[in-house]
C-alpha positions in Angstrom: -39.2 208.3 -39.8 -35.6 208.2 -41.0 -34.4 208.9 -37.5 -36.4 205.9 -36.2 -34.9 203.7 -39.0 -31.4 204.8 -38.0 -32.2 203.9 -34.4 -33.4 200.5 -35.4 -30.3 199.9 -37.4 -28.1 200.8 -34.4 -30.1 198.5 -32.2 -29.9 195.7 -34.8 -26.1 196.2 -35.1 -25.7 196.2 -31.4 -27.6 192.9 -31.0 -25.6 191.4 -33.8 -22.4 192.3 -32.1 -23.7 190.9 -28.8 -24.6 187.6 -30.5 -21.2 187.4 -32.1 -19.5 188.2 -28.8 -21.6 185.6 -27.0 -20.6 182.9 -29.6 -16.9 183.8 -29.6 -16.8 184.2 -25.8 -18.4 180.8 -25.3 -15.8 179.3 -27.7 -13.0 180.9 -25.8 -14.3 179.6 -22.5 -14.4 176.0 -23.9 -11.0 176.6 -25.4 -9.6 177.7 -22.1 -11.2 174.8 -20.3 -9.4 172.4 -22.7 -6.2 174.2 -22.2 -6.5 173.7 -18.4 -6.5 169.9 -19.1 -3.1 170.5 -20.7 -1.5 170.7 -17.2 -2.6 167.2 -16.3 -0.1 165.2 -18.3 2.8 166.9 -16.7 1.2 166.6 -13.3 0.7 162.9 -13.8 4.3 162.4 -14.9 5.7 164.3 -11.9 3.4 162.4 -9.4 4.4 159.0 -10.9 8.1 160.0 -10.6 7.5 160.9 -6.9 6.2 157.4 -6.3 2.4 157.9 -6.3 0.0 155.6 -8.2 -2.5 156.6 -10.9 -5.4 155.8 -8.6 -4.0 158.1 -5.9 -3.7 160.9 -8.4 -7.2 160.4 -9.8 -8.6 160.4 -6.2 -6.6 163.6 -5.4 -8.1 165.3 -8.4 -11.6 164.4 -7.4 -11.4 165.2 -3.7 -9.5 168.5 -4.1 -11.8 169.6 -7.0 -14.7 169.1 -4.7 -12.9 170.9 -1.9 -12.3 173.9 -4.0 -15.9 174.1 -5.1 -17.0 173.7 -1.5 -14.9 176.6 -0.4 -16.4 178.7 -3.3 -19.9 177.7 -2.2 -19.1 178.8 1.4 -17.7 182.2 0.2 -20.9 182.7 -1.9 -23.0 181.8 1.1 -21.1 184.4 3.2 -22.0 187.0 0.5 -25.7 186.1 0.7 -26.0 183.6 -2.1 -28.5 180.9 -1.3 -28.2 177.1 -1.9 -30.9 176.3 -4.4 -33.0 173.2 -4.1 -32.6 170.9 -7.0 -34.6 167.8 -7.7 -32.9 164.4 -7.3 -33.1 163.7 -11.0 -31.2 166.9 -11.9 -28.7 166.3 -9.1 -28.0 162.8 -10.4 -27.4 164.1 -13.9 -24.9 166.6 -12.6 -23.2 163.9 -10.6 -23.1 161.9 -13.7 -21.1 164.6 -15.4 -18.6 164.3 -12.6 -18.5 160.6 -12.9 -17.7 160.9 -16.6 -14.8 163.3 -16.1 -13.4 161.1 -13.3 -13.8 158.0 -15.6 -11.8 159.9 -18.2 -9.0 160.4 -15.7 -9.1 156.8 -14.6 -8.8 155.4 -18.1 -6.3 158.0 -19.3 -4.0 157.6 -16.2 -3.9 153.9 -16.8 -3.1 154.3 -20.5 -0.4 156.9 -19.7 1.2 154.5 -17.2 1.4 151.7 -19.8 1.7 153.4 -23.2 4.1 155.9 -24.5 2.7 159.4 -23.9 2.4 160.2 -27.7 0.2 157.1 -28.3 -2.0 157.8 -25.3 -2.4 161.4 -26.3 -3.2 160.6 -29.9 -5.9 158.1 -28.9 -7.4 160.5 -26.3 -7.6 163.2 -29.0 -10.1 161.2 -31.0 -12.7 162.9 -28.8 -12.6 165.8 -31.3 -14.5 163.8 -33.9 -16.5 161.8 -31.4 -18.2 165.0 -30.4 -19.6 165.2 -33.9 -21.0 161.7 -33.6 -22.8 162.6 -30.4 -24.1 165.8 -32.0 -25.5 163.7 -34.9 -27.1 161.2 -32.5 -28.7 164.0 -30.4 -29.8 166.4 -33.1 -30.3 163.9 -35.9 -28.4 166.3 -38.1 -25.4 165.2 -40.1 -22.2 167.2 -39.4 -21.6 170.1 -41.7 -18.6 169.7 -44.1 -16.7 172.5 -42.3 -17.2 170.6 -38.9 -15.8 167.4 -40.4 -12.9 169.3 -42.0 -12.0 171.0 -38.7 -12.0 167.7 -36.8 -9.9 166.0 -39.5 -7.4 168.8 -39.4 -7.1 168.6 -35.6 -6.6 164.8 -35.7 -3.9 165.2 -38.4 -2.2 167.9 -36.3 -2.3 165.6 -33.2 -0.4 162.9 -35.1 2.5 165.3 -35.7 2.3 167.3 -32.4 2.3 164.2 -30.2 5.1 162.5 -32.1 3.1 159.3 -32.8 4.2 159.5 -36.4 7.5 158.2 -35.2 6.2 155.2 -33.1 2.8 154.2 -34.5 0.4 152.3 -32.3 1.0 148.8 -33.4 2.3 146.2 -30.9 1.2 147.9 -27.7 -0.9 146.5 -24.8 -4.5 146.2 -26.3 -6.1 146.8 -22.9 -4.2 150.1 -22.5 -5.1 151.1 -26.1 -8.8 150.4 -25.3 -8.5 152.5 -22.1 -7.1 155.4 -24.1 -9.9 155.2 -26.6 -12.4 154.8 -23.7 -11.0 158.0 -22.2 -11.7 159.7 -25.5 -15.3 158.5 -25.5 -16.0 159.6 -21.9 -14.2 163.0 -22.5 -16.3 163.7 -25.6 -19.5 162.8 -23.6 -18.5 165.1 -20.7 -17.8 168.1 -23.0 -21.0 167.4 -25.0 -23.3 166.9 -22.0 -21.9 169.8 -20.1 -23.9 172.0 -22.4 -27.1 169.9 -22.1 -27.4 169.6 -18.3 -28.4 173.1 -17.1 -29.2 173.8 -13.4 -31.0 176.8 -11.9 -28.2 177.5 -9.4 -24.9 179.2 -9.1 -21.8 177.9 -10.9 -20.3 177.1 -7.6 -23.2 174.9 -6.4 -23.3 173.2 -9.8 -19.6 172.5 -9.6 -19.7 171.0 -6.1 -22.5 168.6 -7.2 -20.6 167.6 -10.3 -17.4 167.0 -8.3 -19.4 165.0 -5.8 -20.1 162.6 -8.6 -16.4 162.6 -9.4 -15.5 161.7 -5.8 -18.0 158.8 -5.8 -16.4 157.4 -9.0 -12.9 157.8 -7.6 -13.9 155.5 -4.7 -14.0 152.6 -7.2 -10.2 152.9 -7.7 -9.0 154.4 -4.4 -11.6 153.8 -1.6 -9.1 154.4 1.2 -7.7 157.7 -0.1 -8.5 159.8 3.0 -7.2 157.2 5.5 -4.2 155.9 3.6 -1.9 158.6 4.8 -1.0 159.7 1.2 -1.8 163.3 2.0 1.2 163.5 4.4 3.5 161.6 2.1 3.9 164.5 -0.4 1.0 164.2 -2.8 -0.5 167.6 -1.7 1.1 169.8 -4.4 0.0 167.4 -7.1 -3.5 167.2 -5.6 -3.9 170.9 -5.6 -2.8 171.3 -9.2 -4.9 168.3 -10.3 -8.0 169.6 -8.5 -7.6 173.1 -9.8 -6.7 172.5 -13.4 -8.4 169.0 -13.8 -11.8 169.8 -12.2 -12.4 173.3 -10.9 -11.4 175.3 -14.0 -12.8 172.9 -16.7 -16.1 172.3 -14.9 -16.6 176.1 -14.6 -15.5 177.0 -18.1 -17.3 174.1 -19.9 -20.4 174.8 -17.9 -20.4 178.5 -19.0 -19.4 178.0 -22.6 -20.8 174.6 -23.8 -24.5 175.6 -23.5 -24.0 178.3 -26.2 -22.2 176.0 -28.7 -23.2 173.0 -30.8 -21.9 169.8 -29.2 -19.5 169.0 -32.0 -18.0 172.5 -31.9 -17.5 172.2 -28.1 -15.3 169.1 -28.5 -13.3 170.8 -31.3 -12.7 173.9 -29.2 -11.5 171.7 -26.3 -8.6 170.6 -28.5 -6.5 173.3 -26.8 -5.4 170.6 -24.4 -2.6 169.2 -26.5 -0.9 172.5 -27.5 -1.1 173.7 -23.9 0.1 170.3 -22.6 3.1 170.3 -24.9 4.0 173.9 -23.9 3.8 173.1 -20.2 5.9 169.9 -20.6 8.5 171.9 -22.5 8.6 174.6 -19.7 8.3 172.3 -16.6 9.9 169.1 -17.8 12.3 170.5 -20.3 11.0 168.3 -23.1 12.1 169.7 -26.4 9.7 170.2 -29.3 11.0 169.6 -32.8 9.9 171.4 -36.0 7.4 168.7 -36.9 5.8 168.9 -33.4 5.5 172.7 -33.7 4.0 172.2 -37.1 1.4 169.8 -35.5 0.5 172.5 -32.9 0.0 175.0 -35.7 -2.2 172.6 -37.6 -4.3 172.0 -34.5 -4.8 175.7 -33.9 -5.7 176.1 -37.6 -8.3 173.4 -37.2 -9.8 175.3 -34.2 -9.8 178.5 -36.2 -11.5 176.7 -39.1 -14.3 175.6 -36.8 -14.9 179.3 -35.8 -15.0 180.5 -39.4 -18.8 180.5 -39.8 -19.2 182.5 -36.6 -16.6 185.1 -37.6 -18.0 185.4 -41.2 -21.6 185.6 -39.8 -20.6 188.4 -37.4 -19.1 190.4 -40.3 -22.1 189.8 -42.5 -24.4 191.0 -39.6 -22.3 194.1 -39.2 -22.4 194.9 -42.9 -26.2 194.4 -43.0 -26.6 196.6 -40.0 -24.4 199.3 -41.5 -26.5 199.1 -44.7 -29.7 199.5 -42.9 -28.4 202.5 -40.9 -27.2 204.1 -44.2 -30.6 203.7 -45.8 
């Protein structure tokens, strides 16, 4: 009997570790997806400096993201993976996700072209607390105090890391300010709904359908992308980077991680975008970071860790309980 109890304790401890690993792995996937977005600000700046418009960059991101997923689907098909039949309603929901992420790019690119980068970044990063609002609406459960504290810490860190504490946001183009806030709304919706729209198909098939929605949305700002000749005018390197880091990686990572996290936590974990973006800008563009900006980055990462505290403490408690059962 004691041997059976010990076995049960070992199984219980193993399942607890698996649950903890699943939660932490999902959080890391969403964190990595947010970090991929960090490459976009630098890519946008370089593309603008090369003479390309924000609409052309947005269209490049959509078309090349769809191309990458299409290649992945073909590779999977060559390995024997079938294309699953999905109903029109589900396909439209997936395409809606793509339309949301493209809308975020459209609004954010316009804001970046008019506003100082710190102001646009700070307004975009309001998506961290907006995810808690969507969570409250969808679950009818008020955010936990720790969730609110984590979002508040991240927003505070953003003010310092972006440098907006020097400039403020008063006196800027109100339309551009609204676009930056609109980008925050659509970004929070994309991250939140990525965990709600599940499809019985491969990640590659899901991704190509999502990106098809992004392509359709991009036609509203750049309908002549394929015939405009922009591809032979030097936009290709920026298109590849935008498609890979702006769609392929985030769609895959959010699709894998978000279903296993509460909606509010998903948006908090996606806050990796700003630290990653600042680091990339420092390396690629040579933009220096002062002590206050580094402090802001540290505060953002502290807020992300704070959001994961219940998971870490819960995992330790589960291990202690399992150890106690095994000992008894």
